[in-house]
C-alpha positions in Angstrom: 51.0 49.5 143.4 48.1 51.9 143.5 48.0 55.4 142.1 50.4 57.7 144.0 51.8 61.2 143.7 53.9 60.3 140.7 50.8 59.3 138.8 52.1 55.7 138.2 49.5 53.0 138.4 51.7 50.0 137.6 54.0 47.9 139.8 57.5 48.6 138.6 60.5 46.4 139.4 64.1 47.3 138.7 66.6 44.5 138.1 70.2 45.4 138.7 73.0 43.0 137.8 76.2 43.7 139.9 79.7 42.5 139.2 82.6 44.3 141.1 81.0 47.7 141.4 81.8 48.6 145.0 82.6 52.3 144.2 79.2 53.1 142.8 76.8 50.8 144.7 75.8 53.2 147.5 75.2 56.1 145.0 73.3 54.1 142.3 71.0 52.5 145.0 70.4 56.0 146.4 69.5 57.3 143.0 67.0 54.4 142.4 65.4 55.1 145.8 65.2 58.8 145.0 62.9 58.4 142.0 59.4 59.7 142.3 57.7 56.4 141.7 57.9 53.4 144.2 59.9 50.6 142.7 60.9 47.1 143.8 64.7 46.9 143.6 66.0 43.4 142.9 69.8 43.1 142.8 71.7 40.1 141.5 75.3 39.9 142.8 77.0 38.0 140.0 80.0 36.6 141.8 81.6 39.8 142.9 85.1 39.6 144.4 85.9 43.3 145.1 83.9 43.8 148.3 80.6 44.5 146.5 79.0 41.5 148.2 79.5 43.0 151.7 78.2 46.4 150.5 75.1 44.8 149.1 74.5 42.9 152.3 74.6 46.1 154.2 72.2 47.8 151.8 69.8 44.9 152.1 70.0 45.0 155.9 69.2 48.8 155.7 66.1 48.0 153.7 67.3 49.8 150.6 67.3 46.6 148.5 64.1 44.7 148.3 65.6 41.4 147.2 69.2 40.4 146.9 70.1 37.3 144.8 73.6 35.9 144.8 75.1 33.6 142.1 78.7 32.4 142.4 80.9 32.2 140.4 80.4 35.1 138.0 78.1 34.0 135.1 77.6 37.1 133.0 75.0 39.8 132.5 72.6 37.6 130.6 72.6 35.0 133.3 72.2 37.7 136.0 69.2 39.2 134.1 67.6 35.9 133.7 67.8 35.2 137.4 66.6 38.8 138.3 63.6 38.6 135.9 62.5 35.4 137.7 63.0 36.9 141.1 61.0 40.2 140.6 57.2 40.7 140.9 56.6 43.9 138.8 54.1 44.3 136.1 56.8 46.4 134.4 60.5 45.6 134.7 63.4 48.0 134.0 67.0 46.9 133.6 69.5 49.1 135.5 73.3 48.8 135.5 75.1 49.2 138.8 77.4 52.0 137.6 76.4 55.6 137.2 76.2 55.8 133.4 72.4 55.7 133.3 70.2 58.0 135.5 67.2 56.5 137.3 65.5 59.9 137.0 64.6 58.7 133.5 62.3 55.9 134.8 59.1 57.8 134.3 59.9 58.4 130.6 60.6 54.7 130.2 57.4 53.5 131.9 55.0 56.1 130.3 54.5 54.5 126.9 53.7 51.1 128.6 51.4 52.7 131.2 49.5 54.5 128.4 49.0 51.2 126.6 51.1 52.2 123.6 54.1 49.9 124.1 55.1 46.5 125.3 58.9 47.3 125.4 60.6 50.6 125.7 64.3 51.3 124.9 66.1 54.3 126.4 68.2 55.6 123.6 71.5 57.5 124.2 71.4 58.8 120.7 68.1 60.6 120.4 66.4 63.5 122.2 68.0 66.4 124.0 69.2 64.7 127.1 72.8 65.2 128.4 75.4 62.9 126.9 79.0 62.6 128.0 81.4 62.8 125.1 83.8 59.8 125.1 85.1 57.2 122.7 84.5 57.7 118.9 85.0 54.1 118.0 82.6 52.9 120.6 80.0 55.1 119.1 80.8 53.8 115.6 80.6 50.2 116.9 77.3 50.8 118.7 75.8 52.4 115.6 77.1 49.6 113.4 75.6 46.9 115.6 72.3 48.7 115.9 72.2 49.1 112.1 72.9 45.4 111.5 70.4 44.4 114.2 67.8 46.6 112.5 68.5 45.0 109.2 67.7 41.5 110.5 64.8 42.4 112.9 63.2 45.1 110.7 63.1 47.5 113.7 64.3 51.1 113.4 66.0 51.4 116.8 68.7 54.1 117.3 70.4 52.3 120.2 70.1 48.5 120.4 72.9 48.1 122.9 71.4 50.4 125.5 71.2 49.2 129.1 67.8 50.9 129.6 65.3 48.3 128.4 61.8 48.3 130.0 59.4 45.4 129.6 55.8 44.5 130.3 55.8 41.3 132.4 54.1 39.4 129.6 57.0 40.0 127.3 59.5 38.6 129.8 57.3 35.6 130.4 57.4 34.9 126.7 61.2 35.0 126.5 63.9 32.4 127.3 67.3 34.1 127.7 70.1 31.9 126.3 73.1 34.2 126.4 75.1 34.4 129.5 77.1 37.6 128.8 76.7 40.9 127.0 75.2 39.1 124.0 71.9 39.3 125.8 71.3 42.8 124.4 71.0 41.7 120.7 69.3 38.5 121.8 66.5 40.3 123.7 66.1 42.7 120.7 65.8 39.9 118.2 63.3 37.9 120.3 61.2 41.0 121.0 61.0 41.6 117.2 60.2 37.9 116.5 57.5 38.1 119.1 55.8 41.0 117.4 55.8 43.1 120.5 55.3 46.9 120.3 58.6 48.7 120.8 59.0 52.4 121.6 62.2 54.5 122.2 62.7 57.5 124.4 65.8 59.6 124.8 67.8 59.2 128.0 70.8 60.9 129.5 74.1 59.1 129.5 77.2 59.7 131.6 79.6 57.1 130.1 82.7 56.1 132.0 86.3 55.4 130.8 88.1 52.1 131.2 90.1 53.7 134.0 86.8 54.4 135.7 85.7 50.8 135.5 84.1 50.3 132.0 84.0 46.5 131.3 82.7 46.0 127.8 85.4 45.4 125.1 85.9 44.4 121.5 85.3 40.7 122.2 81.8 41.6 123.4 81.3 43.5 120.1 82.2 40.4 118.2 79.8 38.3 120.3 77.1 40.8 119.7 77.6 40.4 116.0 77.3 36.6 116.3 74.1 37.0 118.4 72.5 39.4 115.9 73.0 36.7 113.2 72.1 33.8 115.4 68.9 35.1 117.0 67.8 37.7 114.4 68.7 36.2 111.0 69.0 32.4 111.5 66.1 32.0 113.9 63.8 34.1 111.7 64.8 32.1 108.7 64.3 28.7 110.5 60.9 30.0 111.7 59.8 30.8 108.2 60.9 27.3 107.0 58.9 25.7 109.8 55.8 27.8 109.0 56.1 26.9 105.3 56.4 23.2 106.1 53.5 23.3 108.4 51.3 24.9 105.7 52.0 22.3 103.1 
C-alpha cells in the first residue's frame, strides 16, 4: 500500500474470526470498509451453523471480503486466528471480532504507534482514555481486571486490558509466534509470547459497545478459568523453563 489520503503508508490486514454471527455480519463488514485507510479483510468462517456461511459467501461475491477461509467443524478463536494470520498479506495485522462491540473507526489509532516506528504490538484498551464505553456486567469487569493483573505479574507488562479483542501486530511478530490455544485462551497466550519475545508494546484507548448474553455474547466463566490456566502455562512456566535452559546453556 502506498501513501493515500489517510496518511497510512503500511499494508494493513484485518483478520476476522466468525462463528454464528449472522445478525451483525453485514454491519461489521460495512464498518470495516468505511474506515479511511485501505485494508485487506480476511474472514475465517469457523464452522458457523446459523446461516453466517451463506452471508459470508454473498459478501465475498460482492467484493466486500478480500479472502474467505472456511474451517469445519468449529475449532475456536485461537485456531481461527492462526489460520487467518497465515492467510493475510499485510505488514500490519489487526484482529477484529465479528460482532459490533469494537469499532473499526479506531484502526488509525491502533496502527499509528507501529507506523511511527514506536511499537511492534498495540493493544486497544477498553479501560483507558476518553472513548465511549457501554456500561454492563460488573463481575465481567472484575474478572477482566483480575486476569490482566495476573498476566501483568507473570509477564512484567503493565497492560490495562489483556483480554481485549483489538490487538495489532507487525508481521514480524506474528511470524515469530506459534499459536497453540484453540479457543479464547489465545488472548493470554499471545500476550505472554509477545512479552517473552521482548517486543515493544503500546496501548491506546478504544471505544467499546459490549453486548449482553441475550444479544449473543459467547464468552463465559469457563473461558475465564482457561485464561487463568494459560496465564500460568505460557507466562509463568514457559518463562521459568526458559531461564533454566539459559542457565544450563551457560554452564
